[in-house]
PDB file as gemmi writes it, atoms N, CA and C in Angstrom:
CRYST1    1.000    1.000    1.000  90.00  90.00  90.00 P 1                      
ATOM      1  N   MET A   1      -1.095  -7.402   8.805  1.00  0.00           N  
ATOM      2  CA  MET A   1      -1.698  -6.205   8.857  1.00  0.00           C  
ATOM      3  C   MET A   1      -1.765  -5.504   7.342  1.00  0.00           C  
ATOM      4  N   PRO A   2      -2.733  -5.497   6.515  1.00  0.00           N  
ATOM      5  CA  PRO A   2      -1.964  -4.731   5.578  1.00  0.00           C  
ATOM      6  C   PRO A   2      -2.027  -3.170   5.754  1.00  0.00           C  
ATOM      7  N   TYR A   3      -1.229  -3.042   4.675  1.00  0.00           N  
ATOM      8  CA  TYR A   3      -1.202  -1.210   4.770  1.00  0.00           C  
ATOM      9  C   TYR A   3      -1.949  -0.570   4.398  1.00  0.00           C  
ATOM     10  N   LYS A   4      -1.826   0.868   4.277  1.00  0.00           N  
ATOM     11  CA  LYS A   4      -2.968   1.838   4.284  1.00  0.00           C  
ATOM     12  C   LYS A   4      -1.964   3.062   3.970  1.00  0.00           C  
ATOM     13  N   ILE A   5      -2.528   3.768   2.727  1.00  0.00           N  
ATOM     14  CA  ILE A   5      -1.746   5.254   2.465  1.00  0.00           C  
ATOM     15  C   ILE A   5      -2.626   6.325   3.416  1.00  0.00           C  
ATOM     16  N   VAL A   6      -1.396   7.069   3.769  1.00  0.00           N  
ATOM     17  CA  VAL A   6      -1.983   8.475   4.529  1.00  0.00           C  
ATOM     18  C   VAL A   6      -2.305   9.182   3.540  1.00  0.00           C  
ATOM     19  N   ALA A   7      -3.471   9.420   3.278  1.00  0.00           N  
ATOM     20  CA  ALA A   7      -4.353  10.432   2.025  1.00  0.00           C  
ATOM     21  C   ALA A   7      -3.680  11.826   2.438  1.00  0.00           C  
ATOM     22  N   SER A   8      -3.730  12.568   4.278  1.00  0.00           N  
ATOM     23  CA  SER A   8      -3.184  13.539   3.983  1.00  0.00           C  
ATOM     24  C   SER A   8      -1.772  13.953   3.530  1.00  0.00           C  
ATOM     25  N   GLN A   9      -0.999  12.609   3.135  1.00  0.00           N  
ATOM     26  CA  GLN A   9       0.974  12.462   2.417  1.00  0.00           C  
ATOM     27  C   GLN A   9       1.062  12.501   1.430  1.00  0.00           C  
ATOM     28  N   CYS A  10      -0.024  11.799   0.687  1.00  0.00           N  
ATOM     29  CA  CYS A  10      -0.056  10.998  -0.778  1.00  0.00           C  
ATOM     30  C   CYS A  10      -0.133  12.604  -1.836  1.00  0.00           C  
ATOM     31  N   THR A  11       0.903  12.129  -2.600  1.00  0.00           N  
ATOM     32  CA  THR A  11       1.400  13.240  -3.593  1.00  0.00           C  
ATOM     33  C   THR A  11       0.975  12.839  -4.787  1.00  0.00           C  
ATOM     34  N   ASN A  12       0.012  11.719  -4.556  1.00  0.00           N  
ATOM     35  CA  ASN A  12      -0.782  10.830  -5.985  1.00  0.00           C  
ATOM     36  C   ASN A  12       0.276  10.843  -7.313  1.00  0.00           C  
ATOM     37  N   CYS A  13       1.606  10.493  -6.680  1.00  0.00           N  
ATOM     38  CA  CYS A  13       3.110  10.453  -7.951  1.00  0.00           C  
ATOM     39  C   CYS A  13       2.533   9.126  -8.747  1.00  0.00           C  
ATOM     40  N   THR A  14       1.522   8.015  -8.380  1.00  0.00           N  
ATOM     41  CA  THR A  14       1.464   7.074  -8.825  1.00  0.00           C  
ATOM     42  C   THR A  14       2.393   6.002  -9.129  1.00  0.00           C  
ATOM     43  N   ALA A  15       3.446   6.082  -8.493  1.00  0.00           N  
ATOM     44  CA  ALA A  15       4.674   5.019  -8.627  1.00  0.00           C  
ATOM     45  C   ALA A  15       4.192   3.818  -7.558  1.00  0.00           C  
ATOM     46  N   CYS A  16       3.414   4.067  -6.598  1.00  0.00           N  
ATOM     47  CA  CYS A  16       2.868   2.154  -5.908  1.00  0.00           C  
ATOM     48  C   CYS A  16       2.136   1.630  -6.677  1.00  0.00           C  
ATOM     49  N   GLU A  17       1.317   2.539  -7.491  1.00  0.00           N  
ATOM     50  CA  GLU A  17      -0.165   1.720  -8.226  1.00  0.00           C  
ATOM     51  C   GLU A  17       0.872   0.439  -8.919  1.00  0.00           C  
ATOM     52  N   ALA A  18       1.475   0.689 -10.063  1.00  0.00           N  
ATOM     53  CA  ALA A  18       2.065  -0.110 -11.014  1.00  0.00           C  
ATOM     54  C   ALA A  18       2.867  -1.402 -10.386  1.00  0.00           C  
ATOM     55  N   LEU A  19       3.829  -0.978  -9.046  1.00  0.00           N  
ATOM     56  CA  LEU A  19       4.328  -2.218  -8.195  1.00  0.00           C  
ATOM     57  C   LEU A  19       3.625  -2.961  -7.406  1.00  0.00           C  
ATOM     58  N   CYS A  20       2.544  -2.436  -7.265  1.00  0.00           N  
ATOM     59  CA  CYS A  20       1.663  -3.452  -6.645  1.00  0.00           C  
ATOM     60  C   CYS A  20       1.727  -4.646  -7.120  1.00  0.00           C  
ATOM     61  N   PRO A  21       2.040  -6.212  -6.440  1.00  0.00           N  
ATOM     62  CA  PRO A  21       1.854  -7.682  -6.965  1.00  0.00           C  
ATOM     63  C   PRO A  21       0.063  -8.279  -6.572  1.00  0.00           C  
ATOM     64  N   ASN A  22      -0.689  -7.156  -6.036  1.00  0.00           N  
ATOM     65  CA  ASN A  22      -1.899  -7.849  -5.620  1.00  0.00           C  
ATOM     66  C   ASN A  22      -3.019  -6.791  -6.690  1.00  0.00           C  
ATOM     67  N   GLN A  23      -2.171  -5.914  -7.210  1.00  0.00           N  
ATOM     68  CA  GLN A  23      -3.509  -4.660  -8.015  1.00  0.00           C  
ATOM     69  C   GLN A  23      -4.243  -4.168  -6.670  1.00  0.00           C  
ATOM     70  N   ALA A  24      -4.070  -4.332  -5.011  1.00  0.00           N  
ATOM     71  CA  ALA A  24      -4.432  -3.650  -4.499  1.00  0.00           C  
ATOM     72  C   ALA A  24      -4.843  -1.898  -4.069  1.00  0.00           C  
ATOM     73  N   ILE A  25      -3.922  -1.552  -5.066  1.00  0.00           N  
ATOM     74  CA  ILE A  25      -3.563  -0.157  -4.880  1.00  0.00           C  
ATOM     75  C   ILE A  25      -4.342   0.586  -5.987  1.00  0.00           C  
ATOM     76  N   SER A  26      -5.282   1.631  -5.815  1.00  0.00           N  
ATOM     77  CA  SER A  26      -5.958   2.454  -6.805  1.00  0.00           C  
ATOM     78  C   SER A  26      -6.555   3.550  -6.375  1.00  0.00           C  
ATOM     79  N   GLU A  27      -6.601   4.071  -7.191  1.00  0.00           N  
ATOM     80  CA  GLU A  27      -7.195   5.846  -7.209  1.00  0.00           C  
ATOM     81  C   GLU A  27      -8.044   5.715  -6.735  1.00  0.00           C  
ATOM     82  N   LYS A  28      -8.504   6.293  -5.677  1.00  0.00           N  
ATOM     83  CA  LYS A  28      -9.657   7.493  -5.501  1.00  0.00           C  
ATOM     84  C   LYS A  28      -9.736   8.824  -4.759  1.00  0.00           C  
ATOM     85  N   GLY A  29     -10.443   9.296  -6.168  1.00  0.00           N  
ATOM     86  CA  GLY A  29     -10.099  10.772  -5.572  1.00  0.00           C  
ATOM     87  C   GLY A  29      -8.863  11.730  -5.755  1.00  0.00           C  
ATOM     88  N   ASN A  30      -8.442  12.387  -4.867  1.00  0.00           N  
ATOM     89  CA  ASN A  30      -7.141  12.786  -5.265  1.00  0.00           C  
ATOM     90  C   ASN A  30      -6.184  12.059  -4.594  1.00  0.00           C  
ATOM     91  N   THR A  31      -6.341  10.941  -3.947  1.00  0.00           N  
ATOM     92  CA  THR A  31      -5.337  10.032  -3.657  1.00  0.00           C  
ATOM     93  C   THR A  31      -5.450   8.729  -4.489  1.00  0.00           C  
ATOM     94  N   PHE A  32      -4.559   8.041  -3.440  1.00  0.00           N  
ATOM     95  CA  PHE A  32      -4.344   6.313  -3.928  1.00  0.00           C  
ATOM     96  C   PHE A  32      -4.858   5.222  -2.546  1.00  0.00           C  
ATOM     97  N   VAL A  33      -5.764   4.522  -2.703  1.00  0.00           N  
ATOM     98  CA  VAL A  33      -6.076   3.509  -1.413  1.00  0.00           C  
ATOM     99  C   VAL A  33      -5.449   2.078  -1.792  1.00  0.00           C  
ATOM    100  N   ILE A  34      -5.201   1.365  -0.787  1.00  0.00           N  
ATOM    101  CA  ILE A  34      -5.135   0.219  -0.649  1.00  0.00           C  
ATOM    102  C   ILE A  34      -5.911  -0.769  -0.539  1.00  0.00           C  
ATOM    103  N   ASP A  35      -6.340  -1.439  -1.336  1.00  0.00           N  
ATOM    104  CA  ASP A  35      -7.835  -2.192  -0.714  1.00  0.00           C  
ATOM    105  C   ASP A  35      -7.188  -3.742   0.232  1.00  0.00           C  
ATOM    106  N   PRO A  36      -7.747  -3.815   2.047  1.00  0.00           N  
ATOM    107  CA  PRO A  36      -6.958  -4.131   2.727  1.00  0.00           C  
ATOM    108  C   PRO A  36      -7.496  -5.698   2.414  1.00  0.00           C  
ATOM    109  N   ASP A  37      -8.481  -5.849   1.460  1.00  0.00           N  
ATOM    110  CA  ASP A  37      -8.718  -7.563   1.124  1.00  0.00           C  
ATOM    111  C   ASP A  37      -7.835  -7.856   0.201  1.00  0.00           C  
ATOM    112  N   LEU A  38      -7.058  -7.203  -0.708  1.00  0.00           N  
ATOM    113  CA  LEU A  38      -6.184  -7.376  -1.709  1.00  0.00           C  
ATOM    114  C   LEU A  38      -4.622  -7.366  -1.297  1.00  0.00           C  
ATOM    115  N   CYS A  39      -4.408  -6.794  -0.109  1.00  0.00           N  
ATOM    116  CA  CYS A  39      -3.154  -6.803   0.562  1.00  0.00           C  
ATOM    117  C   CYS A  39      -2.545  -7.429   1.013  1.00  0.00           C  
ATOM    118  N   THR A  40      -1.761  -8.092   0.609  1.00  0.00           N  
ATOM    119  CA  THR A  40      -0.826  -9.395   0.956  1.00  0.00           C  
ATOM    120  C   THR A  40       0.400  -9.011   1.585  1.00  0.00           C  
ATOM    121  N   GLU A  41       0.835  -7.791   1.788  1.00  0.00           N  
ATOM    122  CA  GLU A  41       2.006  -7.072   2.465  1.00  0.00           C  
ATOM    123  C   GLU A  41       3.055  -7.549   1.175  1.00  0.00           C  
ATOM    124  N   CYS A  42       2.941  -8.093   0.412  1.00  0.00           N  
ATOM    125  CA  CYS A  42       3.895  -8.435  -0.869  1.00  0.00           C  
ATOM    126  C   CYS A  42       4.494  -9.768  -0.290  1.00  0.00           C  
ATOM    127  N   VAL A  43       3.696 -10.398   0.665  1.00  0.00           N  
ATOM    128  CA  VAL A  43       4.159 -11.585   0.732  1.00  0.00           C  
ATOM    129  C   VAL A  43       4.101 -12.857  -0.135  1.00  0.00           C  
ATOM    130  N   GLY A  44       5.460 -13.468  -0.490  1.00  0.00           N  
ATOM    131  CA  GLY A  44       4.926 -14.482  -1.206  1.00  0.00           C  
ATOM    132  C   GLY A  44       5.841 -13.777  -2.804  1.00  0.00           C  
ATOM    133  N   HIS A  45       6.025 -12.658  -2.544  1.00  0.00           N  
ATOM    134  CA  HIS A  45       6.176 -11.774  -4.156  1.00  0.00           C  
ATOM    135  C   HIS A  45       7.713 -10.952  -3.603  1.00  0.00           C  
ATOM    136  N   PHE A  46       7.838 -10.524  -2.773  1.00  0.00           N  
ATOM    137  CA  PHE A  46       9.301  -9.438  -2.157  1.00  0.00           C  
ATOM    138  C   PHE A  46       9.447  -9.380  -1.030  1.00  0.00           C  
ATOM    139  N   ASP A  47      10.607  -9.315  -0.240  1.00  0.00           N  
ATOM    140  CA  ASP A  47      11.082  -9.191   0.877  1.00  0.00           C  
ATOM    141  C   ASP A  47      10.399  -8.160   1.868  1.00  0.00           C  
ATOM    142  N   ASP A  48      10.013  -7.000   1.055  1.00  0.00           N  
ATOM    143  CA  ASP A  48       9.279  -5.971   1.282  1.00  0.00           C  
ATOM    144  C   ASP A  48       8.641  -5.233   0.902  1.00  0.00           C  
ATOM    145  N   PRO A  49       7.309  -4.685   1.343  1.00  0.00           N  
ATOM    146  CA  PRO A  49       6.618  -3.852   0.959  1.00  0.00           C  
ATOM    147  C   PRO A  49       6.335  -2.955  -0.192  1.00  0.00           C  
ATOM    148  N   GLN A  50       6.192  -3.270  -1.333  1.00  0.00           N  
ATOM    149  CA  GLN A  50       6.451  -2.104  -2.738  1.00  0.00           C  
ATOM    150  C   GLN A  50       6.049  -0.641  -2.151  1.00  0.00           C  
ATOM    151  N   CYS A  51       5.121  -0.594  -2.300  1.00  0.00           N  
ATOM    152  CA  CYS A  51       4.493   0.799  -2.050  1.00  0.00           C  
ATOM    153  C   CYS A  51       5.238   1.311  -0.791  1.00  0.00           C  
ATOM    154  N   VAL A  52       5.969   0.677   0.435  1.00  0.00           N  
ATOM    155  CA  VAL A  52       6.651   1.346   1.117  1.00  0.00           C  
ATOM    156  C   VAL A  52       7.922   1.823   0.323  1.00  0.00           C  
ATOM    157  N   ALA A  53       8.796   0.979  -0.264  1.00  0.00           N  
ATOM    158  CA  ALA A  53       9.706   0.994  -1.129  1.00  0.00           C  
ATOM    159  C   ALA A  53      10.192   1.389  -1.859  1.00  0.00           C  
ATOM    160  N   ILE A  54       9.168   1.997  -2.214  1.00  0.00           N  
ATOM    161  CA  ILE A  54       8.843   2.853  -3.730  1.00  0.00           C  
ATOM    162  C   ILE A  54       8.623   4.435  -3.434  1.00  0.00           C  
ATOM    163  N   CYS A  55       7.957   4.933  -2.375  1.00  0.00           N  
ATOM    164  CA  CYS A  55       6.919   5.667  -1.608  1.00  0.00           C  
ATOM    165  C   CYS A  55       8.185   6.684  -1.558  1.00  0.00           C  
ATOM    166  N   PRO A  56       7.962   8.177  -2.345  1.00  0.00           N  
ATOM    167  CA  PRO A  56       8.835   9.045  -1.751  1.00  0.00           C  
ATOM    168  C   PRO A  56       8.645  10.189  -0.850  1.00  0.00           C  
ATOM    169  N   ILE A  57       7.416   9.723  -0.024  1.00  0.00           N  
ATOM    170  CA  ILE A  57       7.489  10.693   1.829  1.00  0.00           C  
ATOM    171  C   ILE A  57       7.467   9.615   2.349  1.00  0.00           C  
ATOM    172  N   ASP A  58       8.141   9.405   3.291  1.00  0.00           N  
ATOM    173  CA  ASP A  58       8.307   8.607   4.405  1.00  0.00           C  
ATOM    174  C   ASP A  58       6.558   8.354   5.447  1.00  0.00           C  
ATOM    175  N   ASN A  59       6.902   7.157   5.599  1.00  0.00           N  
ATOM    176  CA  ASN A  59       5.472   7.342   6.503  1.00  0.00           C  
ATOM    177  C   ASN A  59       4.107   7.498   6.070  1.00  0.00           C  
ATOM    178  N   THR A  60       4.559   6.914   4.674  1.00  0.00           N  
ATOM    179  CA  THR A  60       2.695   7.361   4.009  1.00  0.00           C  
ATOM    180  C   THR A  60       2.140   6.430   3.726  1.00  0.00           C  
ATOM    181  N   CYS A  61       2.775   5.178   3.363  1.00  0.00           N  
ATOM    182  CA  CYS A  61       2.406   4.022   3.219  1.00  0.00           C  
ATOM    183  C   CYS A  61       2.486   3.334   4.581  1.00  0.00           C  
ATOM    184  N   VAL A  62       1.393   3.011   5.629  1.00  0.00           N  
ATOM    185  CA  VAL A  62       1.894   2.168   6.899  1.00  0.00           C  
ATOM    186  C   VAL A  62       1.310   0.873   7.193  1.00  0.00           C  
ATOM    187  N   ILE A  63       1.430   0.557   7.989  1.00  0.00           N  
ATOM    188  CA  ILE A  63       0.576  -0.410   8.307  1.00  0.00           C  
ATOM    189  C   ILE A  63      -0.890  -0.374   8.904  1.00  0.00           C  
ATOM    190  N   ASP A  64      -1.896  -0.430   8.649  1.00  0.00           N  
ATOM    191  CA  ASP A  64      -3.081  -0.304   9.345  1.00  0.00           C  
ATOM    192  C   ASP A  64      -3.871  -1.755  10.334  1.00  0.00           C  
ATOM    193  N   SER A  65      -3.520  -0.976  11.807  1.00  0.00           N  
ATOM    194  CA  SER A  65      -3.284  -2.253  12.645  1.00  0.00           C  
ATOM    195  C   SER A  65      -4.529  -2.259  13.115  1.00  0.00           C  
ATOM    196  N   THR A  66      -5.703  -1.745  12.551  1.00  0.00           N  
ATOM    197  CA  THR A  66      -6.844  -1.895  13.064  1.00  0.00           C  
ATOM    198  C   THR A  66      -7.531  -3.092  12.168  1.00  0.00           C  
ATOM    199  N   LEU A  67      -6.721  -3.433  11.398  1.00  0.00           N  
ATOM    200  CA  LEU A  67      -7.198  -4.860  10.520  1.00  0.00           C  
ATOM    201  C   LEU A  67      -6.105  -5.800  10.645  1.00  0.00           C  
ATOM    202  N   PRO A  68      -6.380  -7.491  10.669  1.00  0.00           N  
ATOM    203  CA  PRO A  68      -6.124  -8.247  10.991  1.00  0.00           C  
ATOM    204  C   PRO A  68      -4.887  -8.514   9.897  1.00  0.00           C  
ATOM    205  N   ARG A  69      -3.610  -9.225  10.543  1.00  0.00           N  
ATOM    206  CA  ARG A  69      -2.412  -9.431   9.879  1.00  0.00           C  
ATOM    207  C   ARG A  69      -2.829 -10.406   8.606  1.00  0.00           C  
ATOM    208  N   TYR A  70      -2.189 -10.388   7.421  1.00  0.00           N  
ATOM    209  CA  TYR A  70      -2.490 -11.108   5.885  1.00  0.00           C  
ATOM    210  C   TYR A  70      -2.215 -12.859   6.552  1.00  0.00           C  
ATOM    211  N   ALA A  71      -2.633 -13.911   6.343  1.00  0.00           N  
ATOM    212  CA  ALA A  71      -2.338 -14.881   6.833  1.00  0.00           C  
ATOM    213  C   ALA A  71      -1.963 -15.864   5.251  1.00  0.00           C  
ATOM    214  N   ALA A  72      -0.804 -15.994   4.952  1.00  0.00           N  
ATOM    215  CA  ALA A  72      -0.681 -17.131   3.500  1.00  0.00           C  
ATOM    216  C   ALA A  72      -1.238 -18.389   3.295  1.00  0.00           C  
TER     217      ALA A  72                                                      
END                                                                             
């Protein structure tokens, strides 16, 4: 399942955008969003999703359980 950013919690700090190995994170309005078509959960790049690891606000980058899991 790809990750998503909870818009109401995003502080627009830009930390996650540069760390995403798939360039799935971009700015939209006053927050950041994750393109589910590009998000691979960092599989093949890192052991942990980088957006989750770097985000200063807990539970802002979360799994989007409404979409299917990334298939390597």
